[in-house]
mmCIF file of the C-alpha atoms, coordinates in Angstrom:
data_MODEL
# 
_entry.id   MODEL 
# 
loop_
_atom_site.group_PDB 
_atom_site.id 
_atom_site.type_symbol 
_atom_site.label_atom_id 
_atom_site.label_alt_id 
_atom_site.label_comp_id 
_atom_site.label_asym_id 
_atom_site.label_entity_id 
_atom_site.label_seq_id 
_atom_site.pdbx_PDB_ins_code 
_atom_site.Cartn_x 
_atom_site.Cartn_y 
_atom_site.Cartn_z 
_atom_site.occupancy 
_atom_site.B_iso_or_equiv 
_atom_site.pdbx_formal_charge 
_atom_site.auth_seq_id 
_atom_site.auth_comp_id 
_atom_site.auth_asym_id 
_atom_site.auth_atom_id 
_atom_site.pdbx_PDB_model_num 
ATOM 1   C CA . MET A 1 1   ? 73.518 175.739 128.491 1.00 0.00 ? 1   MET A CA 1 
ATOM 2   C CA . PRO A 1 2   ? 76.225 174.634 131.758 1.00 0.00 ? 2   PRO A CA 1 
ATOM 3   C CA . LEU A 1 3   ? 77.496 178.107 133.329 1.00 0.00 ? 3   LEU A CA 1 
ATOM 4   C CA . PRO A 1 4   ? 81.428 178.502 132.368 1.00 0.00 ? 4   PRO A CA 1 
ATOM 5   C CA . GLN A 1 5   ? 82.318 178.378 135.926 1.00 0.00 ? 5   GLN A CA 1 
ATOM 6   C CA . ASP A 1 6   ? 80.989 177.482 139.752 1.00 0.00 ? 6   ASP A CA 1 
ATOM 7   C CA . ILE A 1 7   ? 79.162 180.225 141.021 1.00 0.00 ? 7   ILE A CA 1 
ATOM 8   C CA . SER A 1 8   ? 77.584 177.962 144.117 1.00 0.00 ? 8   SER A CA 1 
ATOM 9   C CA . PRO A 1 9   ? 78.085 179.100 147.401 1.00 0.00 ? 9   PRO A CA 1 
ATOM 10  C CA . VAL A 1 10  ? 81.015 178.703 149.273 1.00 0.00 ? 10  VAL A CA 1 
ATOM 11  C CA . ASN A 1 11  ? 79.218 179.168 153.272 1.00 0.00 ? 11  ASN A CA 1 
ATOM 12  C CA . SER A 1 12  ? 76.038 177.295 153.321 1.00 0.00 ? 12  SER A CA 1 
ATOM 13  C CA . GLU A 1 13  ? 74.873 179.503 155.518 1.00 0.00 ? 13  GLU A CA 1 
ATOM 14  C CA . LEU A 1 14  ? 73.865 182.600 153.903 1.00 0.00 ? 14  LEU A CA 1 
ATOM 15  C CA . MET A 1 15  ? 70.624 183.056 153.792 1.00 0.00 ? 15  MET A CA 1 
ATOM 16  C CA . ASP A 1 16  ? 68.642 186.357 153.248 1.00 0.00 ? 16  ASP A CA 1 
ATOM 17  C CA . SER A 1 17  ? 66.627 188.325 156.087 1.00 0.00 ? 17  SER A CA 1 
ATOM 18  C CA . LEU A 1 18  ? 63.360 188.686 155.541 1.00 0.00 ? 18  LEU A CA 1 
ATOM 19  C CA . ALA A 1 19  ? 60.763 191.753 158.212 1.00 0.00 ? 19  ALA A CA 1 
ATOM 20  C CA . ARG A 1 20  ? 57.432 190.983 158.315 1.00 0.00 ? 20  ARG A CA 1 
ATOM 21  C CA . THR A 1 21  ? 57.130 195.092 159.901 1.00 0.00 ? 21  THR A CA 1 
ATOM 22  C CA . ALA A 1 22  ? 53.432 194.341 159.580 1.00 0.00 ? 22  ALA A CA 1 
ATOM 23  C CA . THR A 1 23  ? 53.652 191.972 162.427 1.00 0.00 ? 23  THR A CA 1 
ATOM 24  C CA . MET A 1 24  ? 56.164 193.981 164.345 1.00 0.00 ? 24  MET A CA 1 
ATOM 25  C CA . ASP A 1 25  ? 55.572 196.023 167.386 1.00 0.00 ? 25  ASP A CA 1 
ATOM 26  C CA . TRP A 1 26  ? 56.590 199.887 167.468 1.00 0.00 ? 26  TRP A CA 1 
ATOM 27  C CA . ILE A 1 27  ? 59.890 199.923 169.495 1.00 0.00 ? 27  ILE A CA 1 
ATOM 28  C CA . GLU A 1 28  ? 59.494 203.200 171.685 1.00 0.00 ? 28  GLU A CA 1 
ATOM 29  C CA . VAL A 1 29  ? 62.852 205.384 171.511 1.00 0.00 ? 29  VAL A CA 1 
ATOM 30  C CA . LYS A 1 30  ? 61.828 208.688 172.853 1.00 0.00 ? 30  LYS A CA 1 
ATOM 31  C CA . PRO A 1 31  ? 58.663 208.348 174.963 1.00 0.00 ? 31  PRO A CA 1 
ATOM 32  C CA . GLY A 1 32  ? 55.521 209.633 172.912 1.00 0.00 ? 32  GLY A CA 1 
ATOM 33  C CA . SER A 1 33  ? 57.369 211.040 169.950 1.00 0.00 ? 33  SER A CA 1 
ATOM 34  C CA . ALA A 1 34  ? 59.794 208.374 168.177 1.00 0.00 ? 34  ALA A CA 1 
ATOM 35  C CA . TRP A 1 35  ? 59.438 204.608 167.166 1.00 0.00 ? 35  TRP A CA 1 
ATOM 36  C CA . LEU A 1 36  ? 61.774 201.893 165.186 1.00 0.00 ? 36  LEU A CA 1 
ATOM 37  C CA . LYS A 1 37  ? 61.072 198.845 163.682 1.00 0.00 ? 37  LYS A CA 1 
ATOM 38  C CA . VAL A 1 38  ? 64.476 196.730 163.152 1.00 0.00 ? 38  VAL A CA 1 
ATOM 39  C CA . LEU A 1 39  ? 64.619 195.469 159.861 1.00 0.00 ? 39  LEU A CA 1 
ATOM 40  C CA . TRP A 1 40  ? 67.669 194.066 159.240 1.00 0.00 ? 40  TRP A CA 1 
ATOM 41  C CA . ILE A 1 41  ? 71.453 194.207 161.349 1.00 0.00 ? 41  ILE A CA 1 
ATOM 42  C CA . GLY A 1 42  ? 74.795 193.360 159.425 1.00 0.00 ? 42  GLY A CA 1 
ATOM 43  C CA . ALA A 1 43  ? 76.344 193.052 162.722 1.00 0.00 ? 43  ALA A CA 1 
ATOM 44  C CA . GLU A 1 44  ? 79.669 191.548 160.296 1.00 0.00 ? 44  GLU A CA 1 
ATOM 45  C CA . SER A 1 45  ? 79.172 195.304 158.220 1.00 0.00 ? 45  SER A CA 1 
ATOM 46  C CA . GLY A 1 46  ? 78.257 197.696 160.734 1.00 0.00 ? 46  GLY A CA 1 
ATOM 47  C CA . ARG A 1 47  ? 75.171 198.298 158.248 1.00 0.00 ? 47  ARG A CA 1 
ATOM 48  C CA . TRP A 1 48  ? 72.068 198.335 159.471 1.00 0.00 ? 48  TRP A CA 1 
ATOM 49  C CA . ALA A 1 49  ? 68.413 198.792 158.944 1.00 0.00 ? 49  ALA A CA 1 
ATOM 50  C CA . VAL A 1 50  ? 65.076 199.909 160.386 1.00 0.00 ? 50  VAL A CA 1 
ATOM 51  C CA . LEU A 1 51  ? 61.539 201.761 159.758 1.00 0.00 ? 51  LEU A CA 1 
ATOM 52  C CA . LEU A 1 52  ? 61.440 205.257 161.586 1.00 0.00 ? 52  LEU A CA 1 
ATOM 53  C CA . HIS A 1 53  ? 57.779 206.348 163.250 1.00 0.00 ? 53  HIS A CA 1 
ATOM 54  C CA . TRP A 1 54  ? 58.180 209.967 163.962 1.00 0.00 ? 54  TRP A CA 1 
ATOM 55  C CA . LYS A 1 55  ? 55.722 212.163 165.450 1.00 0.00 ? 55  LYS A CA 1 
ATOM 56  C CA . LYS A 1 56  ? 54.735 215.408 164.478 1.00 0.00 ? 56  LYS A CA 1 
ATOM 57  C CA . GLY A 1 57  ? 57.230 217.831 166.366 1.00 0.00 ? 57  GLY A CA 1 
ATOM 58  C CA . HIS A 1 58  ? 59.458 214.815 167.234 1.00 0.00 ? 58  HIS A CA 1 
ATOM 59  C CA . VAL A 1 59  ? 63.656 216.679 166.574 1.00 0.00 ? 59  VAL A CA 1 
ATOM 60  C CA . ALA A 1 60  ? 66.515 214.627 165.785 1.00 0.00 ? 60  ALA A CA 1 
ATOM 61  C CA . ALA A 1 61  ? 69.627 216.076 167.904 1.00 0.00 ? 61  ALA A CA 1 
ATOM 62  C CA . ALA A 1 62  ? 72.059 217.990 165.463 1.00 0.00 ? 62  ALA A CA 1 
ATOM 63  C CA . HIS A 1 63  ? 74.689 214.711 164.251 1.00 0.00 ? 63  HIS A CA 1 
ATOM 64  C CA . LYS A 1 64  ? 76.960 214.133 162.494 1.00 0.00 ? 64  LYS A CA 1 
ATOM 65  C CA . HIS A 1 65  ? 77.192 210.850 160.243 1.00 0.00 ? 65  HIS A CA 1 
ATOM 66  C CA . LEU A 1 66  ? 80.305 208.269 160.842 1.00 0.00 ? 66  LEU A CA 1 
ATOM 67  C CA . SER A 1 67  ? 79.299 206.509 157.497 1.00 0.00 ? 67  SER A CA 1 
ATOM 68  C CA . PRO A 1 68  ? 77.266 207.414 154.891 1.00 0.00 ? 68  PRO A CA 1 
ATOM 69  C CA . ALA A 1 69  ? 72.601 206.441 155.260 1.00 0.00 ? 69  ALA A CA 1 
ATOM 70  C CA . HIS A 1 70  ? 70.143 206.333 152.792 1.00 0.00 ? 70  HIS A CA 1 
ATOM 71  C CA . THR A 1 71  ? 66.583 208.100 153.766 1.00 0.00 ? 71  THR A CA 1 
ATOM 72  C CA . TYR A 1 72  ? 63.436 207.239 152.049 1.00 0.00 ? 72  TYR A CA 1 
ATOM 73  C CA . ILE A 1 73  ? 60.083 209.143 153.303 1.00 0.00 ? 73  ILE A CA 1 
ATOM 74  C CA . LEU A 1 74  ? 56.977 206.506 153.102 1.00 0.00 ? 74  LEU A CA 1 
ATOM 75  C CA . SER A 1 75  ? 54.635 209.596 154.617 1.00 0.00 ? 75  SER A CA 1 
ATOM 76  C CA . GLY A 1 76  ? 54.871 212.795 156.526 1.00 0.00 ? 76  GLY A CA 1 
ATOM 77  C CA . ARG A 1 77  ? 57.082 215.278 155.878 1.00 0.00 ? 77  ARG A CA 1 
ATOM 78  C CA . LEU A 1 78  ? 60.819 216.159 157.493 1.00 0.00 ? 78  LEU A CA 1 
ATOM 79  C CA . ARG A 1 79  ? 62.525 218.910 157.731 1.00 0.00 ? 79  ARG A CA 1 
ATOM 80  C CA . LEU A 1 80  ? 66.261 218.391 156.930 1.00 0.00 ? 80  LEU A CA 1 
ATOM 81  C CA . ARG A 1 81  ? 68.691 221.846 156.865 1.00 0.00 ? 81  ARG A CA 1 
ATOM 82  C CA . ASP A 1 82  ? 67.214 224.480 154.349 1.00 0.00 ? 82  ASP A CA 1 
ATOM 83  C CA . GLU A 1 83  ? 64.838 221.489 152.388 1.00 0.00 ? 83  GLU A CA 1 
ATOM 84  C CA . VAL A 1 84  ? 61.819 219.433 153.358 1.00 0.00 ? 84  VAL A CA 1 
ATOM 85  C CA . LEU A 1 85  ? 61.690 216.091 152.448 1.00 0.00 ? 85  LEU A CA 1 
ATOM 86  C CA . SER A 1 86  ? 58.070 214.237 151.885 1.00 0.00 ? 86  SER A CA 1 
ATOM 87  C CA . ALA A 1 87  ? 56.562 211.487 150.642 1.00 0.00 ? 87  ALA A CA 1 
ATOM 88  C CA . GLY A 1 88  ? 58.442 209.331 147.927 1.00 0.00 ? 88  GLY A CA 1 
ATOM 89  C CA . ASP A 1 89  ? 62.010 211.646 148.392 1.00 0.00 ? 89  ASP A CA 1 
ATOM 90  C CA . TYR A 1 90  ? 65.190 210.226 148.901 1.00 0.00 ? 90  TYR A CA 1 
ATOM 91  C CA . ILE A 1 91  ? 68.407 211.576 150.410 1.00 0.00 ? 91  ILE A CA 1 
ATOM 92  C CA . TYR A 1 92  ? 71.386 210.429 150.536 1.00 0.00 ? 92  TYR A CA 1 
ATOM 93  C CA . GLU A 1 93  ? 74.267 211.230 153.857 1.00 0.00 ? 93  GLU A CA 1 
ATOM 94  C CA . ALA A 1 94  ? 77.666 211.041 152.929 1.00 0.00 ? 94  ALA A CA 1 
ATOM 95  C CA . ASN A 1 95  ? 80.457 210.424 155.688 1.00 0.00 ? 95  ASN A CA 1 
ATOM 96  C CA . GLY A 1 96  ? 81.069 212.706 157.886 1.00 0.00 ? 96  GLY A CA 1 
ATOM 97  C CA . MET A 1 97  ? 78.334 214.813 157.195 1.00 0.00 ? 97  MET A CA 1 
ATOM 98  C CA . ILE A 1 98  ? 76.675 216.944 160.010 1.00 0.00 ? 98  ILE A CA 1 
ATOM 99  C CA . HIS A 1 99  ? 73.104 217.771 160.656 1.00 0.00 ? 99  HIS A CA 1 
ATOM 100 C CA . ASP A 1 100 ? 71.899 220.566 163.081 1.00 0.00 ? 100 ASP A CA 1 
ATOM 101 C CA . ALA A 1 101 ? 68.137 218.798 164.369 1.00 0.00 ? 101 ALA A CA 1 
ATOM 102 C CA . ALA A 1 102 ? 65.808 217.204 161.785 1.00 0.00 ? 102 ALA A CA 1 
ATOM 103 C CA . THR A 1 103 ? 62.344 218.044 162.349 1.00 0.00 ? 103 THR A CA 1 
ATOM 104 C CA . ALA A 1 104 ? 59.068 215.980 162.235 1.00 0.00 ? 104 ALA A CA 1 
ATOM 105 C CA . GLU A 1 105 ? 56.665 218.830 160.341 1.00 0.00 ? 105 GLU A CA 1 
ATOM 106 C CA . GLU A 1 106 ? 53.677 216.200 160.577 1.00 0.00 ? 106 GLU A CA 1 
ATOM 107 C CA . ASP A 1 107 ? 53.829 212.645 161.284 1.00 0.00 ? 107 ASP A CA 1 
ATOM 108 C CA . THR A 1 108 ? 55.995 210.739 159.752 1.00 0.00 ? 108 THR A CA 1 
ATOM 109 C CA . GLU A 1 109 ? 57.154 207.632 158.735 1.00 0.00 ? 109 GLU A CA 1 
ATOM 110 C CA . MET A 1 110 ? 60.472 206.354 156.732 1.00 0.00 ? 110 MET A CA 1 
ATOM 111 C CA . LEU A 1 111 ? 62.966 204.090 155.693 1.00 0.00 ? 111 LEU A CA 1 
ATOM 112 C CA . PHE A 1 112 ? 66.430 204.274 156.748 1.00 0.00 ? 112 PHE A CA 1 
ATOM 113 C CA . ILE A 1 113 ? 70.562 202.446 156.372 1.00 0.00 ? 113 ILE A CA 1 
ATOM 114 C CA . CYS A 1 114 ? 72.815 203.384 157.660 1.00 0.00 ? 114 CYS A CA 1 
ATOM 115 C CA . ASP A 1 115 ? 76.228 201.744 156.688 1.00 0.00 ? 115 ASP A CA 1 
ATOM 116 C CA . GLY A 1 116 ? 77.548 202.143 160.428 1.00 0.00 ? 116 GLY A CA 1 
ATOM 117 C CA . ALA A 1 117 ? 76.924 204.319 163.506 1.00 0.00 ? 117 ALA A CA 1 
ATOM 118 C CA . ILE A 1 118 ? 75.753 208.726 164.361 1.00 0.00 ? 118 ILE A CA 1 
ATOM 119 C CA . LEU A 1 119 ? 77.786 210.887 166.736 1.00 0.00 ? 119 LEU A CA 1 
ATOM 120 C CA . TYR A 1 120 ? 74.810 213.995 168.673 1.00 0.00 ? 120 TYR A CA 1 
ATOM 121 C CA . PHE A 1 121 ? 76.192 215.884 170.246 1.00 0.00 ? 121 PHE A CA 1 
ATOM 122 C CA . ASP A 1 122 ? 75.689 219.658 171.658 1.00 0.00 ? 122 ASP A CA 1 
ATOM 123 C CA . GLU A 1 123 ? 77.912 222.341 172.182 1.00 0.00 ? 123 GLU A CA 1 
ATOM 124 C CA . GLU A 1 124 ? 79.539 221.271 174.539 1.00 0.00 ? 124 GLU A CA 1 
ATOM 125 C CA . ALA A 1 125 ? 79.776 217.838 174.201 1.00 0.00 ? 125 ALA A CA 1 
ATOM 126 C CA . PHE A 1 126 ? 78.933 214.268 172.602 1.00 0.00 ? 126 PHE A CA 1 
ATOM 127 C CA . THR A 1 127 ? 75.590 213.301 174.134 1.00 0.00 ? 127 THR A CA 1 
ATOM 128 C CA . GLY A 1 128 ? 74.922 210.062 172.593 1.00 0.00 ? 128 GLY A CA 1 
ATOM 129 C CA . TYR A 1 129 ? 76.095 207.536 170.094 1.00 0.00 ? 129 TYR A CA 1 
ATOM 130 C CA . LEU A 1 130 ? 73.573 205.409 167.547 1.00 0.00 ? 130 LEU A CA 1 
ATOM 131 C CA . GLY A 1 131 ? 75.461 201.569 165.722 1.00 0.00 ? 131 GLY A CA 1 
ATOM 132 C CA . TRP A 1 132 ? 74.167 198.664 164.644 1.00 0.00 ? 132 TRP A CA 1 
ATOM 133 C CA . GLU A 1 133 ? 75.278 197.347 168.394 1.00 0.00 ? 133 GLU A CA 1 
ATOM 134 C CA . GLN A 1 134 ? 72.541 200.061 170.550 1.00 0.00 ? 134 GLN A CA 1 
ATOM 135 C CA . ILE A 1 135 ? 69.850 199.105 167.663 1.00 0.00 ? 135 ILE A CA 1 
ATOM 136 C CA . LYS A 1 136 ? 70.565 194.899 168.665 1.00 0.00 ? 136 LYS A CA 1 
ATOM 137 C CA . ARG A 1 137 ? 70.378 195.882 171.921 1.00 0.00 ? 137 ARG A CA 1 
ATOM 138 C CA . LEU A 1 138 ? 66.623 197.961 171.583 1.00 0.00 ? 138 LEU A CA 1 
ATOM 139 C CA . ALA A 1 139 ? 65.624 194.819 169.538 1.00 0.00 ? 139 ALA A CA 1 
ATOM 140 C CA . ASP A 1 140 ? 66.559 192.486 172.045 1.00 0.00 ? 140 ASP A CA 1 
ATOM 141 C CA . ALA A 1 141 ? 65.316 194.354 174.860 1.00 0.00 ? 141 ALA A CA 1 
ATOM 142 C CA . GLN A 1 142 ? 61.765 193.713 173.086 1.00 0.00 ? 142 GLN A CA 1 
ATOM 143 C CA . PRO A 1 143 ? 59.442 190.899 174.243 1.00 0.00 ? 143 PRO A CA 1 
ATOM 144 C CA . ALA A 1 144 ? 59.092 188.258 172.089 1.00 0.00 ? 144 ALA A CA 1 
ATOM 145 C CA . ARG A 1 145 ? 55.660 188.196 170.091 1.00 0.00 ? 145 ARG A CA 1 
ATOM 146 C CA . ALA A 1 146 ? 53.028 185.730 170.411 1.00 0.00 ? 146 ALA A CA 1 
ATOM 147 C CA . ALA A 1 147 ? 52.067 184.101 167.459 1.00 0.00 ? 147 ALA A CA 1 
ATOM 148 C CA . GLU A 1 148 ? 48.721 184.853 165.702 1.00 0.00 ? 148 GLU A CA 1 
# 
């Protein structure tokens, strides 16, 4: 049966993005306690997706979500406010959400998809900013992995 209208892509450069995480190296973002693998960066939208690996005891500083984010716990346990998230748990963090520190209660891996940026702060000042551009710089700074 023919379709009632043409649904072919107008942009012939559209393509899927594939991240073969088993062959990717972890990027160390906090020496000895936090690493990530960049899965996807959408520069046109500001969205980005990463796998995070936090060692037990790693603390992510207080921060505000300047856009919504999705977190799915693959393994381990993460304390976030008054909740402990475990493998299989999912949390949606709304735009404007403010968090105290988040702590890995054991070695934890999670899928994190952010629709924009995160602003870190302490009681006196802003202490950091993380968005797609910073994630891209981290990925670009990694040496190319030799073909296996």
